[in-house]
N, C-alpha and C positions, 0 to 999 in steps of 0.2 A: 360309576355314576358320572354323568355329563353334567355339563356346566350347570351353576347353581343361578337361578334367576332372582335378581332383588327387585323386592316389592317393598314400597311405600307403607310404615306402620308407624303411626303415632303412639300408641298404648304401649307405653314402656317407661322405664326410669335407670336411675344408677342403683346398683343392688345395696343394701343395708349392710352399714356396721362393717364396709370392706369385704364381705363374704364373696369369694369365687364358688364356681360350679363344680359339686361335689357329686350330683346326681343326674341323671338323664330321666325324665319322665316321658312316657308314650301316651299317645291321647289319640281316640277317633274323632272325626268331625260331626257325624250324626248327621250329615248334609248330603244331596242328592247329587252334589259335583263336587271337585277340588274348587274351581272357577268361585262356587256360590260361598264356599267356606273361606276364600282368600277375599273376597268383597265385604265378609263378615268380619274377618279377623283384622282388615286394613278401615275397617268405618270406627272413627275415634267417637263415635257416641256410644259405642257397643263397650267399650274399655275392654275388649278381651284381646289379647295376642300371643303368640307362639315365637319361638325363635325360627322353627322351621315348617313346612307344609310340604307333604308328597303327594303327590297325586297319584291313580292308579295307574297311569301310563308310566310312571317313574321320574315325571318331572318334579323337580327341588326349589322351592320358592324359599328364600331367605328374609325375612321380616323385621328381626331383632337381632342385632349384633349380640355375639356370644357373651361379650364381656357386660351386657346390660340387663337387668332386670325384666323380663317379659311378665305378663299377666295371664298364666295359663293355668296354674296348679289351685287357685284359690284356698280355703280353709282346710286343713289337714295336718298332719305332722308324720315323720319316718324317723325310727330309731331316735324317739324322744326329742327330735328337732322340731320347729315351727318354721314359719315363713319360708316355704319350700320355694317361692317363686326367687328368692334371694340364693339359693343356695344351688339350683338346677338349671338345665336346658330344656325346653319344651320342644317335642316333635309331636305334631298333628299329621294323622294319616287319614288319607279322603276316603272314607268309608261311612255306610249308614249303621255299621254295626250287626248287621243280621246276614252276612257274607263273608266267605274268604276275604285274605288279602290277597291283592295279584303279586304274582311273579315279578314284573317290571319294579312294582311298589317296594317289595322285600329286599330285592337286590339293591335298589336305591336307599333304602334304610339301614343296609348292613354297611354300605360302603359310607354313608354320612357319619353312621354313629361309630364307626372305627376311627374317622379322623379326630371327632368331638373327644373320645376315648383317650386320645394319645396326648390330644392338645392340652386336656385339664386332669390327667392322670385320674381316668373314672375307669374303678375296675366292674367286671360284670355283675358283682354283688350289689352294684349302686346304680341299676338300671332298673326301673321300675315303673309298675302302669298307674295311671290316675287313679285307679281302684284300690291301690296298695294304700297309698297315704290318705284317702278320704272314704274308707269305706261307709257303705250305707247312702252317700252321697253323689259317687260317681261309679260306674261299670266300666269305664274304656280303659284299654282297648278291646275290652270283651272277651268272650268265652271262643269266638272264632279267630283270635290272634295267635301266632305259632309260635309262642314263645321258646319250646324246646328246638326248634331252629336255631333261633339266636343263639341259644346254650351252646349248640354245636358248634358254633364259630365262635364262640368265647367269649361272646358279646351279652351273655344272660346268665343264670344260674337255674340249673335246675338238677334237683337234688337225686342221688342213689338212693332211691328207696326200696329197702326190703321188703319182709312180710309185714303183714298188718299187726298192730299192736292193740295191748287193752286198751279198751275206752276211757279215757279219765279227763273229764273237762278242765279241769284245774291244771294238770300238766299241759293238755293242749295251748290253753291259755299262756301259762309260762313260756312255753316253747315258742310260740307265734309271736311275742312280745319280745323276747331275746332273740330273735332273727331281725325284728325292726317293725313289725305291724303298730299300728297304734293302740290304744287301750280303749275300746269300743265295747259295745255290750257283746254277749257271745254268739250270736246271730250273727250279725253284721262280721265279726271276726272272723267267722266259718266261711261266710260267703267271700269274704276279703281273699284269704286263703287260697278256697276253691277257684275263684277268678282266675287267680295267677298261677296256679300247679293242677288244681284237679276241675277244670271247667265242666267235665262230665259227672260229677259228684251232685248227689243230691239225696235230700232226707236228712234226717238227723246226724250229727258227729258220729263218725264211723273207725274202725281201725285202719284204714288207708289213708284218713285226716290225720290222724294220730302217727303214721308213719313217716307221713311228709313232714308235718312241723319238727317231731324231733330230729329228724336228720338236717334240716334247717338250722336248727340250734346247734346241734353239734359241729355244724359248717363255721358257724358264726364265732365258735369259740374262740 
């Protein structure tokens, strides 16, 4: 990763109750360019921010100090915890959401995450997408994001899934919640699990979804 560009942003504040970062939340900007996203994220009238923005060419901007609370996550929860803004570092990736993430961008993300995770003792299991903590409200970083790549580098989780399991909606819900997903209606919970681990999945709850959820629950014990 090259030099981090410092950008002026006024939309932040102190982390509440002395909290420190324990999660990384990944987003996409859903805008046409990194420059457009940077302008919006640094607009005090919008009251939205993130700690970092990574352009498709691999440039990295820091808008908020890691020790401060950026306004990137909004309403939602993870592992039964709320106020994710006070508990996380937010990284925005310049991407419209309808195309793959570029190689320079992914390389820069991996380098940035490695440093953050070391500084704050954040494990791969604590790297989540915006869609994970806010099902039904957010879908980023979306189905085109390569979570498996991050997992191969020790920067995220990817379960070792075996054969499909018998479908049981109650067991699926229990397993997904045990891993950390929020308590939301069944359709939103399934969507959130698939966005993170099976973005190619469609239709009703299936045996492959069961296998993913139960593998996640087993490794979180």
